[in-house]
N, C-alpha and C positions, 0 to 999 in steps of 0.2 A: 254124761259121764266125764269126769275130769280128774286131774291129779292136783291135790291141794297140799299146802304146807301148813302144818299145825305147830305152834310154838308153845312150849311148856316151861314154866319157871321152876328151877331147881331150888332146893333148900339153901344152897350156898349163894343164892342170888343170881346165878348164871341161867342162861336159857338154852334149851335144846330144841332143834327143829326136827319134825318127822314128816315124811311124805306118805300120803295116802291116796288110794284110788277110790273115788267116791262118786255118788250121784245124788241128785235132789229127789226126795220122795215126799209126796203130799201127806201131811199129818191132819186127818179130819178133826181131831180134837183141838189141836192148836190153831187150826185154820191157816196154816202156812207150810211151806215146804221146808223140810229139814234134810241136812246132809247125812247120807247113810254110807258108812265106810264099807267098801267091798273088799279091799285088800290093803294091808299096811306094808309099805316097803321098809319100814324101820327108820332109824336115825338118818338124817340127810347126809351127814358127813361120812356115813358108813354104807351108803347105798351102792350097790353094784351097778355102775352106769351102763354096763352091757345089757342088763335086764331092761332098763328104760329104753335103750336104743332098739332092742328087739321088739318091744311093745310099740314104739313109734313107727318102726318099719312095717310091722304087721298091719297097723291101722292105715298107713299111707297107701297100701295096696288097693284099698277100697275107695280111695279118693281120686278125683280127676287130677290131671297134671297141674292145672292152675291152682286147685285147692291145696295140693301137696306143697307147691312152692310157696303159697301164701302162709301156710302153717309153719314152714321152715323159716320164713322171714320174721314171723312173730316171736320166734325164740330169742332173737336179738343176739347180743354178744356172748351169750352163754353157749351158743352152738359152736362146734368146732369148724363148721363150714357154713358160710353165708352165700346165698345165691346173688350174684352180681349181674350177669348177663349171659346170653347164649347166642351162638352163631351156627348157621348151617354149614356142615363140612362135607357131607357125603357126596353130593353131586359134584362139588368142586374138586374133591379128591379124585373121583372117577375120571373127570375130564382131564385133570392134570396127568394122570397115568396114561390116558389115551394120547394126549398131546406129546408126551415123551416117547411113547411107543411108536408113534408115527414119525419120530425124528425131528419134530418141529423145533424143539429146543436147540439141537445141534445145528440145524440148518440156519436158523435166525442168528445164532451167535456167530456162525462162520461169516455170514453176510456183513456183520457189523464189527468184525474182529479188528479191522484196521482203523476204526473210528474211535475217538475218545468221547465217551458219554458218561455223565455222572449218574444218569438214571438207567435202570435195568430195562432195556427195550424189550427183551424177550418176555419178561414177566408182565410188563404193561400190555403187550399184545395179547398174551394169554388172558389177562383180566378182561379185556374187551371182548374176546371171543367167548369166554365163559359166560359173561353177562348176556351176550346175544343168545346163547344157548339156553340159559337157565331163566333169566328174568330180563328180557329186552328193555332197555331204558336209554335215556340220553346220556351224553358224556358227563353232564353236570350231575346227574343222579348217581353216577358211579362212586362219587366220593362217599356219600352216606351208605350206599350199598356195601362197599368194602369195609367201612368202619363199624357198621351196626348190624348188618344182616348175615354176612358170610365170612368164612375164613378162606382167604386166597393164599395158598402156599407161597411164601417169599414176598408177600405184599401186605403192608400194614395200612398204608394210606396212599391215595392217589389224588391228583389235582387235575381238573379239566384241561388246563394248558399243557400238561405233560402228555396227555392222550392225543391232543391235536398235534403236538410236535412229533410224536412217534409216527402218526399217520403221514406227516410230511416226509419223514425220514424214509418211509417205505417206498415213496416214489423214486428215490435215488437208487434203490437197489431192486426195483421191481422185476426187471428182466431176469436177473440172477436168482432172486428169491423164488419166482414162479417156476423156473426150470429146476432148481434144486429140490423144491417141494414135490414136484411131479416125479422126479427120479426116485426120491425116497419113498413116497407113497406107493408108486406103481411097483416098486421092487418088493416092498413089504406085503402088499395085498395081492401081488401077482396078477395085476390087472391085464385083461385081454384088450389090447389097443390096436388089434389088426383092423378093426372097423370102428370108426367114430361118426357120430351124428352131430350136425351143426345146425343151429337155428338162431334167429334174432328176435328180439322183442324191443319194446320201447318203455321208457319210464319218464313221467312228466314231473315238472317242478311247479309248485304252487306259487308262482310269481307272474306278474303281468309283464308282457313283452316290453311295455313302456318303461319298466323299472330296470331294464338291463341296458348296459352301455353298448354303444355301437361297435366296440372292439370285441364283443363277445364272440368266441369262435366255437364254443362247445354246446351251449344251450341254444338250440334252434327249433323253429317250428317245422314240422314235417308230417309224414303219414303216421298218425297215432294209432297204435294197436290197443290203446286203453280208451279209445273213442273220446279223446280230449284234444282235438286239433287246435283248440283255442289257446293252449298252453305250450310253453317251451318244453323241450324234451331232449333226451339222449337216446341213442340206439345201443343196445347191449347184445353182444353175441356170445354164445356158449357152445363149447364142444364137449360132448359126453361120450362115455363108452356105451356099449349096447345094454349094459345093466343100469345106465343112468348116472354113473359116477362122474362128476365134473372133472374135466381135464384142464381146460383153459378158458379164460373169459376175456372179452374185448369190449371196448366202448368207443363210440364214434359220435360226431355231432348229430343233432337231432334230425337234420335234413338228409342224412346219408341213405342212399338206396341199397337194398340188400345185395343186388348183383355186383355192385362196385367194390364190395369187400371180400368177395370170394378168393381172389388172387392173393390178397394179403393173408387171409386165414390159411390158405394152402401153404404159402411160403413159411409162415411162422411155425406151422406144425411140422413141415419138412425139417426145419432147424432142430426140432426135437426128435427127428427120425420117425415122424409119424406122417406117412404120405397118403394113406387111403382114407378119404372122407366122403360121406354122403350128406349132402345138404338137404334139409327139410324146409321147404319153402311153401308159402301160400300160393293158391292157384292164381 
């Protein structure tokens, strides 16, 4: 079944086009298929376009999304709308609302208010966090992810060097940022912080010790909880509430013993007016 255009020559030499809904029907006598008109829409220049649009819309309901888009593209420049591309927006919109509700936007902007930056640090940080939550990938992959796959509010393009620069900038305001984020989130979520649990783990690097300079102070060999004592590692500490919500994170050289960091953790938490901590340690 299809819509066809039939042109007829008038007596004055002009031509008139008519639109018809037809289908091919086999003629046993002629031994070939002939077009059979099911419905005539009348003269093309007088056709009610709304009728055709309703017909196309009703047919599209029974097509797959891919087939519907393909049929739309074949219309060409005659169509009032041509499909160009699509981007995912739902998950990013939701994360952006949560980000703002948690006060992250205001906290980050306050930390960098005294600095002059051409790039929007807060938006670039959100982009990296959203990518980690929705579709974890490398910093280099974020360029195509933002440009082709998703709509990030306030961000049209990103470059890997911008993301690395932003991460370096975080180190300069780390203490202030961590504290402000904690106060904002704990107040909003009404966190119960009268009792905190603390534990450590290790994370190794896929690099040979021979490839690291003698001045290396962070990546060290030590007791590996990942059962990879042959690789350099770092020790990571995490304090959480009784519900498991992270409060603060630390990192130390890979050869750090658990018991040597307890005093530092205690003093750091006291600075945040958090004094009662239970350490969860291996036997």
